[in-house]
N, C-alpha and C positions, 0 to 999 in steps of 0.2 A: 562313255555312260548312254545311257537313255535320257530323250529329251521328255518333258513332261509338259504338257498343254494344258492352258484352264480354257476354259469358255466362259465367257465374260457374258451374262445375260444381260442388256439394257433393261431398267425399270421402265412400264408403260405405264402412263397415267389412263386407267378404265373410268374412273368418275371423277368428277370434280370435287374440289375442296367443300364447299357448299354443300354437295350431294352428299359427301362423304360423312359429315358430321350431322349430330340432333342437336347441339348448343346447348350442352351441360358443362357445368363447371369441371374445370380439369381435363376436360377432353384433348384429345391427340388424333391425328388421323396415322393410322397405322398401315404401313404397306403388307399387302398381300400377295403371294404368289397364285397367279392366274392368268388366263388369255384374254377373260370378257367377263362381265357383271356375274351370270350364272353361275359360272365356275367357282368365282370367288366367294359368292352366296351360301353354295352347297358343299356343306361341310359333312363328311361320313358320319366322322365319331371324334371322340375327345381326345385319340390320339395325334390328329393332323396338327400341324405348328400353326395352322389360320386360328383353330380353334382355343390353342395354348395362350396366343397371342391377345386374342378376343376377350378372354377369362380375365388375361392380365390386366387389360384397359380397364375393364368392367371394375374390378377391383380396386385400382387404382383411384377412379372415377368416385366410388363408392365410400374408400377411405378419406377421400379429399373434401366431401359433402357434410362428414359428420361434425354438426354442430351448427350449422348452418341452417336459416331458416329460409324460406321458399319467398320472403317478403320482397 
């Protein structure tokens, strides 16, 4: 039988948690694939995994803020 090898890529922290957040209710830091800050900020189209993760997080934040005041 042939052997199957898996390449496990370690996660690198590109930006600090403080700079990865904007301080809104229900906000979570989500990991995105990329080698540097420029690469994780430039999303080519809505079919990329990074785009989908960001949209999902924005929807989650929006749902959690319904009915809350800014007070």
